[in-house]
C-alpha positions in Angstrom: 18.9 -161.3 -23.1 19.7 -162.5 -26.7 23.3 -163.4 -25.7 21.9 -165.5 -22.8 19.4 -167.2 -25.0 21.9 -168.2 -27.7 25.1 -168.7 -25.6 25.0 -172.5 -25.8 25.1 -172.3 -29.6 27.9 -169.7 -29.9 30.6 -172.3 -30.4 28.7 -174.4 -32.9 29.4 -172.1 -36.0 25.7 -171.4 -36.3 24.7 -168.8 -38.8 21.7 -166.8 -37.7 20.1 -165.7 -41.0 19.1 -162.1 -41.5 16.0 -163.0 -43.5 14.2 -166.1 -44.6 11.0 -166.4 -46.7 8.8 -169.5 -46.0 6.3 -170.2 -48.7 3.6 -172.5 -47.4 2.9 -172.4 -43.6 1.2 -175.7 -43.1 2.6 -178.9 -41.4 6.2 -178.5 -42.5 6.4 -174.7 -43.1 5.2 -173.9 -39.6 8.0 -175.9 -38.1 10.6 -174.4 -40.4 9.5 -170.9 -39.3 9.6 -171.9 -35.6 13.0 -173.6 -35.9 14.5 -170.6 -37.6 13.1 -168.2 -35.0 14.5 -170.4 -32.2 17.9 -170.3 -33.9 17.8 -166.5 -34.0 16.7 -165.5 -37.5 16.1 -161.8 -37.5 13.3 -161.5 -40.0 10.8 -164.1 -41.3 8.4 -163.6 -44.2 5.4 -166.0 -44.2 3.5 -166.6 -47.4 0.2 -168.5 -47.3 -3.5 -167.6 -47.8 -4.9 -170.7 -46.2 -6.7 -171.0 -42.9 -6.1 -173.5 -40.0 -8.3 -176.5 -40.1 -9.0 -178.7 -37.2 -7.2 -181.7 -38.8 -4.0 -179.6 -39.1 -3.6 -179.4 -35.4 -2.3 -183.0 -35.1 1.1 -181.8 -36.5 1.4 -178.1 -35.6 1.6 -176.4 -32.2 -1.7 -174.5 -32.6 -4.8 -174.5 -30.5 -8.2 -175.9 -31.5 -9.7 -172.4 -31.2 -7.2 -171.3 -33.9 -9.2 -173.2 -36.5 -10.6 -170.8 -39.1 -7.8 -168.2 -38.6 -5.1 -167.5 -41.2 -2.2 -169.8 -40.8 0.3 -166.9 -41.1 -1.5 -165.0 -38.4 -1.5 -167.9 -36.0 2.1 -168.8 -36.8 3.2 -165.2 -36.3 1.5 -165.0 -32.9 3.2 -168.2 -31.8 6.7 -167.0 -32.9 6.2 -163.6 -31.3 5.4 -165.3 -28.0 8.7 -167.3 -28.0 10.9 -164.8 -29.8 9.4 -161.3 -29.5 12.5 -159.8 -31.1 12.0 -161.6 -34.4 10.4 -159.5 -37.1 7.6 -161.5 -38.7 5.7 -160.4 -41.9 2.6 -162.0 -43.3 1.6 -162.3 -46.9 -0.9 -164.2 -49.0 -0.1 -166.9 -51.6 2.6 -166.4 -54.2 1.3 -164.4 -57.1 2.8 -161.9 -59.6 2.3 -159.3 -56.9 3.9 -161.1 -53.9 6.6 -163.0 -55.7 8.9 -159.9 -55.9 8.9 -159.9 -52.1 11.0 -163.1 -52.1 14.6 -162.3 -51.2 17.7 -163.4 -49.3 16.7 -167.1 -48.8 13.5 -169.0 -49.8 12.1 -172.2 -48.3 9.4 -173.7 -50.5 6.9 -175.8 -48.6 4.2 -175.6 -51.2 2.4 -178.7 -52.5 1.8 -177.9 -56.2 4.5 -178.6 -58.8 3.7 -175.6 -61.0 4.0 -173.3 -58.0 7.3 -174.9 -57.0 8.7 -174.5 -60.5 7.7 -170.9 -60.6 9.3 -170.1 -57.3 12.5 -172.0 -58.3 12.8 -170.2 -61.6 12.3 -166.8 -59.9 15.0 -167.6 -57.3 17.4 -169.2 -59.9 17.4 -166.1 -62.2 18.1 -163.9 -59.2 20.6 -166.1 -57.4 18.4 -166.3 -54.3 19.2 -169.5 -52.2 16.2 -171.9 -52.6 15.3 -174.9 -50.5 12.4 -177.3 -51.2 10.6 -179.6 -48.7 8.0 -182.2 -49.0 6.5 -185.0 -47.0 3.8 -187.6 -46.9 3.2 -190.0 -44.0 6.6 -191.4 -43.3 8.5 -190.0 -46.3 10.3 -186.7 -46.3 12.5 -184.9 -48.8 14.7 -181.8 -48.3 16.6 -180.3 -51.2 19.0 -177.5 -51.8 17.4 -176.5 -55.1 20.6 -175.3 -56.7 22.7 -178.4 -55.9 23.7 -180.2 -59.2 22.6 -183.6 -57.8 19.1 -182.4 -56.6 16.5 -184.2 -58.7 13.7 -182.4 -60.5 10.6 -181.9 -58.3 8.4 -184.0 -60.6 10.9 -186.9 -60.0 10.8 -186.6 -56.3 7.0 -186.4 -55.9 5.8 -188.6 -58.8 2.3 -189.7 -57.7 0.7 -189.4 -61.1 -1.2 -186.3 -59.9 0.2 -184.1 -62.6 0.7 -180.5 -61.5 -1.4 -180.8 -58.4 1.1 -182.5 -56.2 0.2 -183.6 -52.7 -2.6 -181.7 -50.9 -4.5 -183.7 -48.3 -2.3 -186.6 -47.1 -1.9 -188.9 -44.2 0.4 -187.2 -41.8 1.6 -186.8 -38.3 3.9 -184.5 -36.4 7.2 -186.3 -36.6 7.9 -186.3 -40.3 7.5 -182.6 -40.9 9.5 -181.8 -37.8 12.5 -183.9 -39.1 12.2 -182.2 -42.5 12.2 -178.8 -40.9 15.2 -179.7 -38.8 17.2 -180.7 -41.9 16.5 -177.5 -43.8 17.3 -175.4 -40.7 20.6 -177.2 -40.5 21.4 -176.5 -44.2 20.5 -172.8 -43.8 22.3 -172.3 -40.5 25.5 -174.3 -41.1 27.4 -172.6 -43.9 28.7 -175.0 -46.5 26.2 -177.7 -45.9 24.3 -178.4 -49.1 22.5 -181.2 -50.8 19.5 -183.4 -51.1 18.1 -186.0 -48.6 15.2 -188.3 -48.8 14.2 -190.4 -45.7 11.7 -193.0 -44.8 11.0 -192.0 -41.2 9.1 -195.2 -40.5 12.2 -197.4 -40.9 14.7 -194.5 -40.4 16.3 -195.5 -43.6 17.8 -193.1 -46.2 16.2 -193.5 -49.6 18.9 -191.4 -51.2 21.1 -188.5 -50.1 23.9 -186.2 -51.1 25.1 -183.8 -48.5 27.8 -181.7 -50.0 31.3 -180.7 -49.0 31.8 -178.7 -45.9 34.0 -175.7 -46.1 36.8 -177.4 -44.4 36.8 -180.1 -47.1 35.3 -182.9 -45.1 32.3 -184.6 -46.5 29.2 -184.5 -44.2 27.1 -187.6 -44.3 
């Protein structure tokens, strides 16, 4: 069955990751997990202690009756319905206890600068691939955290909110879907690295640097 599901991507040089950790399972993190499951990721670790609120449902494929349930539980249920073979594990927020569970590849979809810096430092010191996503309204940013041209998180999301970062923002379904698609591409296409920032309202790049492919061609 797996061969039949993925036969049309076999010639696309798609890497199906063994394990990815998604930290923050809200508007953008949910789509990252869904995209990776659809690509064929074998194991997903979901980190979030928040619950679904009714205003979340305009941008995630959850049901109104899911309001009040843990985001990780709802997301795991959705993934298991579409990819029952994918192993999905649920955890709470990142703390000193749960942080050691980060491994293999980490996608940071959190909205607090202090948390992002802590996760980045943990991954950096252990050489764990780290990607960071953020969005607000029509602006999205996706970064390979270890790329030399990736800006510091405080420079990307400088809204004068100090360490709080974005929490409740104007948002809709398209912007986080685009961000999730970009990071899935970076993870599943070996050699694609970089930073991209897009205004999805005008479909204009604010800035980008997508690194060298393994065959030496620059991917723009």
